[in-house]
C-alpha positions in Angstrom: 4.5 19.3 -46.9 7.0 16.4 -47.2 6.0 13.0 -46.0 8.5 13.2 -43.2 7.1 16.5 -42.0 3.6 15.2 -42.1 4.6 12.0 -40.2 6.4 14.1 -37.6 3.4 16.3 -37.2 1.0 13.4 -36.8 3.3 11.8 -34.3 3.6 15.0 -32.3 -0.2 15.3 -32.2 -0.8 11.7 -31.3 1.7 11.5 -28.4 0.0 13.8 -25.9 -3.3 11.9 -26.4 -1.5 8.6 -25.8 0.2 9.9 -22.7 -3.1 11.3 -21.3 -4.8 7.9 -21.8 -2.0 6.0 -20.2 -2.1 7.9 -16.9 -3.3 5.7 -14.0 -6.6 6.5 -12.3 -6.4 8.0 -8.9 -6.5 5.4 -6.1 -9.9 4.6 -4.6 -10.9 5.5 -1.1 -10.9 1.8 -0.2 -7.3 1.5 -1.4 -6.2 4.5 0.6 -8.0 3.1 3.7 -6.3 -0.3 3.1 -2.9 1.4 2.7 -3.4 3.4 5.9 -4.3 0.3 7.8 -1.2 -1.5 6.5 1.0 1.4 7.6 -0.6 1.6 11.0 -0.6 -2.1 11.7 2.9 -2.9 10.4 4.9 0.3 10.7 3.2 2.5 13.2 5.1 1.2 16.2 8.2 3.1 14.9 7.1 5.5 12.2 4.6 8.4 12.2 2.2 7.1 9.6 -0.2 10.0 9.3 -0.1 13.6 8.2 1.0 14.8 11.6 2.9 13.7 14.7 6.3 12.4 15.6 7.6 8.9 15.0 7.5 6.7 18.1 11.1 5.9 17.3 12.9 9.2 16.7 15.3 7.5 14.2 12.4 6.3 12.0 11.4 8.9 9.5 7.8 10.0 9.4 6.0 8.5 6.4 4.8 11.9 5.2 8.4 12.9 4.4 9.6 9.8 2.6 9.3 11.3 -0.9 11.9 13.9 0.1 14.4 11.0 0.7 13.3 8.4 -1.9 11.2 8.2 -5.0 8.2 6.3 -3.7 8.0 4.2 -6.8 11.4 2.8 -5.9 9.9 1.2 -2.8 7.5 -1.0 -4.8 10.0 -3.8 -5.4 11.4 -3.7 -1.9 8.0 -3.9 -0.3 7.0 -6.9 -2.4 10.3 -8.8 -2.1 11.0 -8.0 1.6 12.2 -4.6 2.7 15.0 -4.5 5.2 16.3 -1.2 6.5 18.4 -0.2 9.5 17.8 3.0 11.4 21.2 3.8 13.0 21.6 0.6 14.9 17.9 -0.2 15.2 17.1 -2.7 12.4 13.6 -2.6 11.0 11.8 -6.0 10.9 11.6 -7.5 7.5 8.2 -6.9 5.8 6.9 -8.5 2.7 3.6 -7.5 1.2 1.4 -8.9 -1.6 1.0 -6.9 -4.8 -2.4 -5.4 -3.8 -1.0 -4.4 -0.4 2.0 -2.8 -2.0 -0.2 -0.8 -4.4 -2.5 0.3 -1.5 0.4 1.3 0.8 2.2 3.3 -2.0 -1.1 5.0 -2.8 -1.5 5.9 0.8 2.1 7.1 1.2 1.7 9.3 -1.9 -1.5 10.8 -0.5 0.1 12.0 2.8 3.4 13.5 1.4 4.2 17.0 2.5 5.2 19.0 -0.6 
C-alpha cells in the first residue's frame, strides 16, 4: 500500500470518530425550562410558543413551525444582537438576549419543532 493510500485510509477512519466526539450534548432539562420561560415571557403575547395552539396574533407564526421557514441556527446572532421583525404591518418589539438565554431559547425551539 502506498503512503498516500495509507494516509487516506487513516484519515477516513479518523474523521467519523472526530465528528462523533464534536457533536454537542443534548440540552439539559433546566435549559429547556429556561428557554420555555423566555419564550412565554417575551414572545407569548403574539406567538404560540408551545407544541399546540394558535398564536394570539394570527400574523405571528407559531414557534413550533419556525424551522420550516428559517434554519434555527440562523436566529442565534439576531437574538443576541437584537432581533427586529415585522409581521405585515405589526412590528415585533426588539429583543436582545444574553448568550445563555439565546442558547436556552434555541434549545427549546428545537425541542418543539413539528417535523
